[in-house]
C-alpha positions in Angstrom: 42.4 91.0 79.7 38.8 91.3 78.5 38.0 92.5 75.1 34.9 94.3 73.9 33.7 95.1 70.3 36.1 98.1 70.1 37.9 98.2 73.3 40.0 96.2 75.7 39.9 96.1 79.5 43.1 95.4 81.4 44.9 96.0 84.7 46.4 99.5 84.6 50.1 99.1 84.5 51.2 101.0 81.5 52.8 104.4 81.9 50.0 106.9 82.1 47.4 104.4 83.0 46.7 105.6 86.5 46.4 109.1 85.3 43.9 108.0 82.7 41.9 106.2 85.3 41.8 109.3 87.5 40.8 111.5 84.6 37.7 109.2 83.9 36.8 109.2 87.4 37.0 112.9 87.6 34.8 113.4 84.5 32.1 110.9 85.8 32.1 111.5 89.5 33.5 114.9 90.2 32.1 116.8 87.1 28.9 114.8 86.3 27.7 113.7 89.7 29.4 116.5 91.6 31.1 114.3 94.1 33.6 116.5 96.0 37.1 115.7 94.6 38.5 115.2 98.2 36.0 112.3 98.6 36.6 110.8 95.3 40.4 110.1 95.7 41.2 108.3 99.0 44.0 106.4 100.7 42.8 103.1 99.2 43.9 104.3 95.7 47.7 103.7 96.3 47.2 100.0 97.0 44.3 99.2 94.7 44.4 97.2 91.4 43.0 99.7 89.0 41.5 98.3 85.7 41.1 100.5 82.6 39.0 100.1 79.4 40.7 101.7 76.4 39.9 102.0 72.6 42.4 100.7 70.1 43.7 104.2 69.7 44.4 104.5 73.5 41.3 106.7 74.5 40.2 105.7 78.0 36.6 104.7 78.1 36.2 103.5 81.6 37.8 102.5 84.9 37.2 100.6 88.2 39.3 99.4 91.1 39.6 96.3 93.3 40.7 96.4 96.9 41.8 93.3 98.5 43.4 92.3 101.9 43.0 94.7 104.8 41.7 97.5 102.5 38.8 95.3 101.3 38.1 93.9 104.8 37.7 97.4 106.1 35.1 98.0 103.5 33.2 94.7 103.8 32.9 94.0 107.5 36.2 92.3 108.1 36.5 89.4 105.5 39.8 89.5 103.8 38.6 86.8 101.4 36.2 89.2 99.8 37.4 91.8 97.5 35.8 95.3 97.1 35.0 96.6 93.6 34.6 100.4 93.5 34.9 103.5 91.5 33.5 102.0 88.5 33.1 104.7 85.9 32.4 104.8 82.2 32.6 108.0 80.1 29.3 109.4 78.7 30.6 108.8 75.2 31.2 105.0 76.0 27.8 104.3 77.8 25.8 101.5 76.3 28.8 99.9 74.5 29.3 97.1 77.1 32.3 98.8 78.8 30.9 98.7 82.3 30.2 94.9 82.2 33.5 94.2 80.7 35.2 96.2 83.5 33.2 94.3 86.1 34.3 91.1 84.5 38.0 92.2 84.4 37.9 93.2 88.1 36.3 89.8 89.0 39.1 88.1 87.1 41.7 90.2 89.1 39.8 89.1 92.3 40.1 85.5 91.2 43.7 85.9 90.4 44.2 87.1 94.0 42.4 84.1 95.5 39.4 85.9 96.6 36.2 84.1 97.1 33.6 87.0 96.4 33.4 90.6 95.5 31.5 93.3 97.4 30.4 96.7 96.1 28.5 99.7 97.0 26.2 100.5 94.1 24.4 103.7 93.5 20.7 102.8 93.7 20.0 103.6 90.0 22.6 101.1 89.0 21.3 98.2 91.0 19.7 96.4 88.0 23.0 96.7 86.1 24.9 94.8 88.9 22.0 92.3 89.3 22.2 91.3 85.7 25.9 90.6 86.4 25.0 88.3 89.3 25.3 90.6 92.3 22.9 90.4 95.2 21.8 93.3 97.4 22.0 93.0 101.0 21.6 95.5 103.9 19.8 98.8 104.0 20.1 101.8 101.6 22.8 104.3 102.8 24.2 107.6 101.6 27.7 107.9 100.1 28.8 111.4 99.0 25.2 112.3 99.3 24.1 109.6 96.7 21.9 106.7 97.8 23.7 103.3 97.7 23.1 99.7 98.5 25.7 97.0 99.4 25.9 94.0 96.9 28.0 90.8 96.7 28.8 88.1 94.2 30.4 84.8 95.0 33.1 83.9 92.7 33.2 80.4 91.1 
């Protein structure tokens, strides 16, 4: 569990957590960024470790997910020791409060707990600086995902 000034990040295990994660993703990706809903939710959601950031009153502020094992290997070129961070979303009202960084740290903690040696992600190009500040390194060419330019990034876990 990772705590911020007025919120906590934790693995989504409470009743209603998964619905809250999906609601944040819908608000950010489907409504704000106009990602088609059928692309936002995929077959990986069922086996992912979802992380949620919530205020003390229970209001969800953000979410992200970690894929591991075969699901992560399918995303990162075949290495089952490398997790895949994805679907990181922070509500508009919570941006600038450290929620995104806290979610990334919580996902990295979940990856370490699963014995993973690194975490890969596909970052929207406008967010590269955010992930670089958290220790992620860009590799490979730019590519489109849901019509949005992305770059692959990786961080070794110590």
